[in-house]
C-alpha positions in Angstrom: -72.7 77.2 -60.8 -75.0 73.8 -60.5 -75.4 72.1 -57.1 -74.9 68.6 -56.9 -78.0 66.3 -56.0 -77.6 64.9 -52.8 -78.3 61.3 -52.4 -80.9 59.9 -50.7 -81.3 57.7 -48.9 -84.1 56.0 -46.8 -83.2 54.2 -43.7 -85.9 51.5 -42.3 -85.7 50.2 -38.7 -89.2 48.1 -36.5 -87.9 46.9 -33.6 -86.0 48.4 -30.6 -83.1 45.9 -31.0 -82.8 46.9 -35.4 -82.6 50.8 -34.7 -78.9 50.2 -32.5 -77.8 47.9 -34.9 -77.7 51.1 -37.8 -77.2 54.5 -35.2 -73.6 55.1 -35.8 -74.4 54.7 -39.0 -77.4 56.9 -39.1 -75.4 59.6 -37.7 -72.4 59.4 -39.8 -75.2 60.1 -42.7 -76.7 63.1 -41.2 -73.6 64.8 -40.5 -72.3 64.6 -44.6 -73.7 67.1 -46.8 -73.5 64.0 -49.4 -76.7 62.7 -48.2 -80.2 63.0 -47.1 -81.4 60.8 -44.4 -85.0 60.0 -44.6 -86.0 57.2 -41.7 -89.5 55.4 -42.1 -90.5 53.5 -38.8 -92.6 50.4 -39.2 -93.1 47.5 -37.4 -93.4 46.9 -32.9 -91.9 50.7 -32.8 -95.5 51.8 -33.1 -96.9 49.3 -30.1 -98.3 51.2 -26.8 -97.2 47.0 -25.9 -93.9 47.3 -26.8 -93.7 50.7 -25.4 -94.1 53.3 -28.5 -90.3 52.8 -29.2 -89.5 55.3 -32.0 -89.3 57.7 -29.3 -85.8 56.6 -28.5 -84.9 57.3 -32.4 -86.2 60.6 -31.5 -84.4 61.4 -28.5 -81.2 60.6 -30.4 -82.2 63.9 -32.2 -83.3 62.7 -35.5 -86.5 63.0 -37.5 -88.4 60.1 -38.5 -90.3 61.2 -42.1 -93.1 58.5 -42.2 -94.5 55.8 -40.0 -95.9 53.0 -41.3 -98.6 51.3 -39.4 -98.5 47.4 -39.8 -99.5 45.8 -36.5 -102.4 45.7 -35.1 -102.2 46.9 -31.2 -103.9 44.1 -30.0 -104.3 41.4 -32.9 -103.4 38.1 -31.9 -100.0 36.4 -32.2 -100.4 33.8 -35.0 -99.0 32.8 -37.5 -101.6 33.7 -40.2 -101.7 37.2 -38.5 -98.0 38.1 -38.9 -98.3 37.3 -42.6 -101.2 40.1 -43.1 -98.7 42.0 -41.3 -95.9 41.5 -44.4 -99.0 43.2 -46.7 -100.1 45.8 -44.5 -96.5 46.7 -44.6 -96.0 46.5 -47.9 -99.0 48.2 -49.2 -97.7 51.2 -47.2 -94.6 51.3 -48.0 -95.4 51.8 -52.3 -97.4 54.6 -51.7 -93.7 56.7 -50.0 -91.4 55.0 -52.1 -92.9 56.2 -55.3 -93.3 59.6 -53.7 -90.0 60.4 -52.2 -88.0 57.7 -54.8 -85.4 57.1 -52.6 -81.3 56.1 -54.2 -80.5 53.6 -51.4 -82.3 51.8 -48.7 -80.7 50.4 -46.2 -82.2 47.8 -44.4 -80.8 45.3 -41.6 -81.6 41.7 -39.9 -84.2 39.4 -40.3 -87.8 40.0 -39.2 -91.0 40.0 -41.3 -91.1 43.7 -42.2 -87.0 43.6 -43.4 -88.7 41.1 -45.9 -91.7 43.5 -46.9 -89.1 46.6 -46.8 -87.1 44.3 -48.9 -89.8 42.8 -51.3 -91.3 46.5 -52.5 -87.7 48.1 -53.0 -86.9 45.3 -54.9 -89.9 45.6 -57.1 -89.2 49.8 -57.5 -85.7 49.4 -58.1 -83.9 50.9 -55.6 -80.7 49.3 -54.2 -81.0 48.0 -51.4 -77.8 48.1 -48.3 -78.8 44.8 -46.4 -76.6 45.2 -42.7 -75.7 41.8 -41.0 -76.4 39.3 -44.1 -75.1 36.4 -44.8 -75.0 34.6 -41.0 -76.5 31.3 -39.7 -79.5 31.0 -36.8 -82.7 28.9 -36.4 -86.1 29.5 -37.1 -87.9 31.3 -39.9 -85.5 34.1 -39.3 -82.5 31.9 -41.0 -84.8 32.0 -44.3 -85.8 35.0 -44.2 -81.7 36.8 -43.6 -81.2 35.3 -46.6 -83.6 36.1 -48.9 -83.3 39.6 -48.1 -80.0 38.8 -48.9 -80.9 37.7 -52.2 -82.7 40.6 -52.9 -79.7 43.2 -52.0 -77.6 44.9 -53.7 -74.8 45.8 -51.2 -74.0 44.1 -47.9 -72.4 45.2 -45.0 -71.7 42.1 -42.9 -70.5 41.4 -40.0 -68.2 38.5 -40.2 -65.8 36.9 -43.0 -67.4 33.2 -42.6 -70.7 35.8 -43.2 -69.0 36.8 -46.1 -68.0 33.6 -47.6 -71.4 32.3 -47.1 -73.2 35.6 -48.9 -70.7 34.7 -51.8 -71.4 31.4 -51.9 -74.7 32.0 -52.7 -73.3 33.8 -55.2 -73.4 37.7 -54.1 -71.0 39.6 -56.4 -67.9 39.5 -54.4 -67.1 43.5 -54.5 -70.4 44.1 -53.2 -69.7 42.4 -50.5 -68.3 44.6 -47.6 -67.1 43.1 -44.0 -66.8 46.0 -41.8 -68.6 44.3 -38.8 -71.9 45.1 -36.6 -72.2 48.8 -36.1 -73.4 48.1 -33.1 -69.9 47.6 -31.6 -69.8 51.3 -32.9 -72.2 52.2 -29.2 -70.7 48.8 -26.8 -67.3 50.0 -26.7 -68.3 53.6 -26.0 -71.2 52.7 -22.6 -67.6 50.0 -22.5 -64.9 53.2 -22.3 -67.7 54.6 -19.5 -66.6 53.9 -15.9 -70.2 53.1 -14.4 -71.2 50.9 -11.7 -74.0 48.4 -10.4 -73.3 46.5 -6.8 -76.9 44.6 -7.5 -76.6 40.6 -8.2 -79.0 40.2 -11.1 -79.5 38.6 -14.4 -81.1 39.1 -18.1 -84.0 37.1 -19.2 -85.5 37.4 -22.7 -86.9 34.7 -24.3 -88.7 34.8 -28.0 -91.8 32.8 -29.0 -89.5 29.9 -32.1 -92.4 30.4 -34.5 -91.5 27.3 -36.3 -92.8 24.7 -33.8 -95.3 27.0 -31.7 -96.8 24.2 -30.0 -93.8 22.4 -28.8 -92.3 25.6 -28.0 -95.3 26.5 -25.8 -95.4 23.5 -24.2 -91.0 23.6 -23.9 -91.6 27.7 -22.0 -92.9 25.7 -18.5 -89.4 24.2 -17.7 -87.7 27.4 -18.5 -91.0 29.4 -16.5 -90.3 27.0 -13.8 -86.1 27.5 -13.8 -86.6 31.2 -13.7 -88.6 30.9 -10.7 -86.2 29.3 -8.7 -83.4 31.9 -10.1 -85.2 34.2 -8.9 -84.3 33.1 -5.5 -80.8 33.9 -5.7 -81.0 37.0 -8.5 -82.8 39.8 -8.9 -84.3 39.0 -12.8 -85.1 41.6 -15.7 -87.3 40.3 -17.8 -87.5 41.8 -21.3 -90.7 41.7 -23.2 -90.3 39.4 -26.3 -90.9 40.2 -29.7 -94.4 40.2 -31.8 -93.9 36.9 -33.1 -96.8 34.7 -33.4 -96.6 32.7 -29.7 -95.5 35.7 -27.9 -98.4 36.3 -25.4 -97.7 33.2 -24.8 -94.2 34.2 -23.2 -95.4 37.7 -22.0 -98.6 37.0 -19.9 -96.8 33.9 -17.5 -94.4 36.8 -17.2 -96.2 39.3 -16.1 -98.4 37.5 -14.4 -95.2 36.9 -11.5 -94.8 39.5 -9.2 -90.8 38.1 -8.4 -89.8 39.7 -12.3 -89.2 43.1 -12.8 -91.0 42.9 -16.0 -89.1 45.2 -18.5 -90.8 46.8 -21.8 -88.3 49.0 -23.0 -84.8 50.2 -22.6 -83.4 52.3 -24.6 -80.2 51.3 -26.1 -78.1 52.9 -23.8 -79.6 52.3 -20.6 -79.9 48.8 -21.4 -75.4 48.3 -22.5 -75.5 50.1 -18.9 -78.1 47.4 -17.8 -75.4 44.5 -19.1 -73.1 45.5 -18.6 -73.4 44.2 -15.5 -75.5 41.3 -15.2 -74.1 38.4 -13.7 -75.4 36.5 -17.2 -77.8 36.8 -19.6 -80.0 33.9 -20.2 -82.9 33.2 -23.3 -82.4 32.9 -27.1 -81.9 36.3 -28.1 -79.1 37.2 -29.9 -78.2 39.8 -27.7 -76.7 37.3 -25.5 -74.5 36.6 -28.4 -73.2 39.8 -30.5 -73.6 42.2 -27.4 -73.2 40.2 -24.3 -69.5 39.0 -25.4 -67.9 43.3 -25.0 -69.0 42.7 -21.4 -67.0 39.5 -21.0 -71.2 38.4 -20.1 -71.7 34.7 -19.7 -75.4 34.3 -21.9 -76.8 30.4 -21.7 -78.1 30.2 -25.1 -81.3 28.1 -24.3 -82.4 25.9 -27.7 -82.6 26.0 -31.2 -83.3 30.0 -31.6 -79.4 30.7 -32.4 -78.3 27.4 -33.8 -74.8 28.1 -36.1 -75.1 31.9 -34.9 -70.9 32.3 -34.7 -70.3 32.6 -31.1 -67.9 33.8 -28.2 -66.4 32.4 -25.3 -69.1 33.9 -23.4 -71.7 31.5 -24.8 -73.0 28.4 -23.1 -75.7 26.2 -25.0 -78.4 24.5 -23.3 -81.9 22.7 -24.1 -84.9 23.3 -22.1 -84.9 21.1 -19.1 -85.6 22.7 -15.6 -82.1 20.5 -13.9 -80.3 21.2 -17.0 -81.0 25.2 -17.3 -80.1 25.6 -13.6 -76.8 23.9 -13.3 -75.6 25.8 -16.4 -76.7 28.9 -14.1 -74.6 27.2 -11.2 -71.7 27.0 -13.8 -71.3 30.3 -15.3 -71.7 31.9 -11.9 -69.0 29.9 -9.9 -66.9 27.2 -12.3 -63.4 28.9 -11.6 -62.6 27.9 -15.3 -65.1 28.8 -16.4 -64.7 32.4 -15.4 -60.6 33.0 -16.2 -61.9 31.7 -19.9 -64.3 34.4 -19.6 -61.5 37.1 -19.4 -60.1 36.4 -22.7 -63.7 36.6 -24.1 -63.7 39.3 -27.1 -66.6 40.4 -29.9 -66.1 38.9 -32.9 -68.5 40.8 -34.3 -67.3 44.6 -35.3 -64.3 46.6 -33.2 -66.4 50.0 -32.5 -64.7 51.7 -35.4 -67.6 50.7 -38.1 -69.9 53.2 -39.3 -66.5 55.0 -40.8 -65.5 52.0 -42.8 -69.2 52.0 -44.1 -69.4 55.9 -44.6 -66.7 55.6 -46.7 -67.8 52.5 -48.6 -71.3 54.6 -49.3 -69.1 57.7 -50.7 -67.8 55.5 -53.6 -70.7 53.2 -54.5 -70.8 53.0 -57.7 -73.9 52.1 -59.8 -74.2 50.3 -63.2 -76.7 48.3 -64.7 -75.2 45.2 -63.2 -76.3 46.0 -59.7 -80.3 46.0 -60.2 -79.6 42.7 -63.1 -78.3 40.2 -60.1 -77.0 37.1 -61.4 -75.6 34.3 -59.3 -71.5 33.6 -59.9 
């Protein structure tokens, strides 16, 4: 009696942010007898300065099969060094893929490592399953996300607009699946648990805007001054920024101020519990848009990094002026009309039942010649 060969799926993760976005999917894949799951970590997961976030994966009882070093521990945060990290990641991946020959590769979002992974997999005829394509935002992330989508073969998107956009880009409608963001599965579980926290605090996450580093560095001074003012009234939990070009300017300023509580990393459940009871979130992280909405936590979105991203009722956009930022803080914490409207806020990125939908699709995926030989419709 012949035993059918398991479908080997490689899942790639590079940051503390992208792993929770596929965790619930990986959990169902590893439990299903038809699949063999291999996890490859790279990016800032492997940096001491970022808190060795690959350990969060181990805490969830996943096995890490491969580590691909792409960032040096004390490398400069220049655009050139970031580009070189792309080549280091690519070189490490080639050897692994040649050895393992996976049937599919899971990639997420829009990081430099995502582009490296997608490029190598496409060149080596590995069908790519891309999560969170078709979305719009500012900076280089926008270009990388769409480039990865064009290299990918199956798309698991979060919103109807994302699906529509990918089809407009020429992707086969039959290969674009509207499932929602898997992170909402974790959000739902945290929402259902009763937790209490009477602290008066906010969460600050600010990443560098890589397409305009000189200007962004100057503008951050106003944000920093506003944050100092906010710290007079709220505890401020400041999370370290992504390791993008220009991140050290932000990190060094935050490190020097004892008024702020600097957080290298919190595993996803702990972060969501903190977010759940925050008075507001401020900065330019997509967490304020994608996750904060589930808890009806106001988000003050600063600058252009999230331009065009679909937003729920909890998000207020603001420029870089200190007085403008402080006015918005007062607005989201005291304005009765806004607070009343906030009660109707819903997360547009998923229903908390995403992984099951993804698994059902994976079990029925069919590979044919047209999948790898993509053509614009």
